[in-house]
C-alpha positions in Angstrom: -33.1 44.5 -17.3 -30.4 44.4 -20.1 -27.1 45.8 -20.6 -27.1 48.9 -22.9 -25.1 48.9 -26.0 -23.7 51.9 -28.0 -21.8 52.6 -31.2 -21.2 49.8 -33.6 -22.4 47.3 -31.2 -25.7 48.9 -31.1 -26.2 49.0 -34.8 -24.9 45.5 -35.8 -28.3 43.7 -36.2 -27.8 39.9 -36.3 -24.1 40.0 -37.4 -22.2 37.7 -35.0 -19.3 39.2 -33.1 -16.9 36.4 -33.5 -13.3 37.3 -32.4 -14.0 41.0 -31.6 -16.0 39.7 -28.6 -14.0 39.5 -25.3 -16.5 36.9 -24.1 -16.0 34.7 -27.3 -12.1 35.0 -26.9 -12.6 34.1 -23.3 -14.7 31.0 -24.1 -12.1 29.9 -26.8 -9.5 29.8 -23.8 -11.5 28.9 -21.1 -14.8 27.6 -22.1 -14.8 24.0 -21.3 -15.4 22.1 -17.9 -12.1 20.8 -17.4 -10.2 24.1 -17.9 -12.6 25.9 -15.3 -12.1 22.9 -12.9 -8.2 23.0 -13.2 -8.3 26.6 -12.6 -10.6 26.0 -9.5 -8.0 23.8 -8.3 -5.1 26.2 -8.7 -7.4 28.6 -6.8 -7.8 26.0 -4.1 -3.9 25.8 -4.1 -3.1 22.7 -6.1 0.0 23.3 -8.2 1.3 19.7 -9.1 0.0 17.9 -12.2 -1.0 14.5 -10.2 -2.8 16.7 -7.8 -4.7 18.7 -10.6 -5.6 15.7 -12.7 -6.8 13.5 -9.7 -8.8 16.4 -8.1 -10.6 17.2 -11.5 -11.2 13.6 -12.2 -9.9 13.4 -15.6 -7.3 11.3 -17.6 -3.7 12.5 -17.5 -3.8 13.3 -21.3 -7.1 15.5 -21.0 -5.4 17.4 -18.1 -2.1 17.7 -19.8 -3.9 19.2 -22.9 -6.0 21.7 -20.9 -2.9 22.7 -18.8 -0.9 23.2 -21.9 -3.7 25.5 -23.3 -3.9 27.6 -20.1 0.0 27.9 -20.2 0.0 28.9 -23.8 -3.0 31.4 -23.0 -1.1 32.9 -20.2 -3.2 31.8 -17.4 -0.9 29.7 -15.9 2.8 29.2 -16.1 5.1 26.4 -15.3 7.8 26.5 -12.8 10.2 23.8 -11.9 10.3 22.1 -8.4 12.2 19.3 -7.1 11.4 17.1 -4.1 14.6 15.5 -2.3 15.8 12.5 -4.0 13.6 13.1 -7.0 14.0 14.6 -10.6 13.0 18.1 -11.6 9.3 18.3 -12.3 7.0 21.1 -13.1 4.2 22.9 -11.2 1.4 24.9 -12.4 0.8 28.3 -11.0 -1.5 31.2 -11.9 0.0 34.1 -13.5 -1.2 37.7 -13.0 -3.8 37.2 -15.7 -4.8 34.1 -14.0 -5.4 35.6 -10.7 -7.4 38.3 -12.5 -10.0 35.4 -13.2 -10.8 35.0 -9.3 -13.9 37.3 -9.8 -15.1 34.9 -12.8 -14.3 31.8 -10.9 -15.8 33.2 -7.7 -19.0 34.5 -9.9 -19.7 30.9 -11.1 -19.0 29.5 -7.5 -21.5 32.1 -6.2 -24.3 31.5 -9.0 -24.1 27.8 -8.6 -24.2 27.8 -4.9 -27.5 29.9 -5.2 -29.2 28.5 -8.0 -28.2 24.9 -8.3 -26.7 24.3 -4.6 -26.7 21.2 -2.9 -26.7 20.3 0.8 -23.0 20.1 2.0 -21.9 22.3 -0.9 -18.8 24.3 0.0 -19.3 28.1 0.7 -17.3 31.3 0.3 -16.8 33.6 3.3 -14.6 36.5 4.4 -11.8 35.1 6.5 -11.8 38.4 8.8 -15.5 38.6 9.5 -17.2 35.3 8.5 -19.7 36.9 6.2 -20.7 35.3 2.9 -18.6 36.4 -0.1 -20.6 37.6 -3.3 -19.5 38.4 -6.9 -21.1 41.8 -7.7 -20.4 44.2 -10.7 -18.8 47.5 -9.4 -17.2 50.2 -11.4 -13.6 51.3 -11.1 -15.0 54.3 -8.8 -16.4 51.8 -6.2 -20.1 51.8 -7.1 -22.3 48.9 -7.3 -24.1 48.7 -10.9 -27.0 46.7 -11.9 -27.4 45.3 -15.5 -29.3 48.3 -16.8 -26.3 50.6 -15.6 -23.8 48.9 -17.8 -22.9 50.3 -21.1 -21.1 48.1 -23.6 -19.7 50.2 -26.7 
């Protein structure tokens, strides 16, 4: 089972797609472990720099660089906050584009849990009914689709 290709994509031979490929462009922004783990933590509710770098387990400099890239890429935005008696600081919150990454993060979570899971790993369940949440491809009409049903053109 493979995705179907049409048009220029189908006839390209061995020519690399480069920046014309949405996957390539996404990986240019998100394609490293630290960026993805920072996003995981924002989905888990962390917003403050100290929370983020400590939870991900990287240096402050590494976290600062990756957060800057995620802000520049429109995935996160910085918002000022101030705790009583302290100076104004910045927190990191998901933008609408960042929230649109939820199925991607959930898909990675789902895949990892099912293919390289460990005892004690977290699970994703539906708050209302308790059933396991899965990431599945679905068209805008609401149909679940398989690999061979997808046409890339």
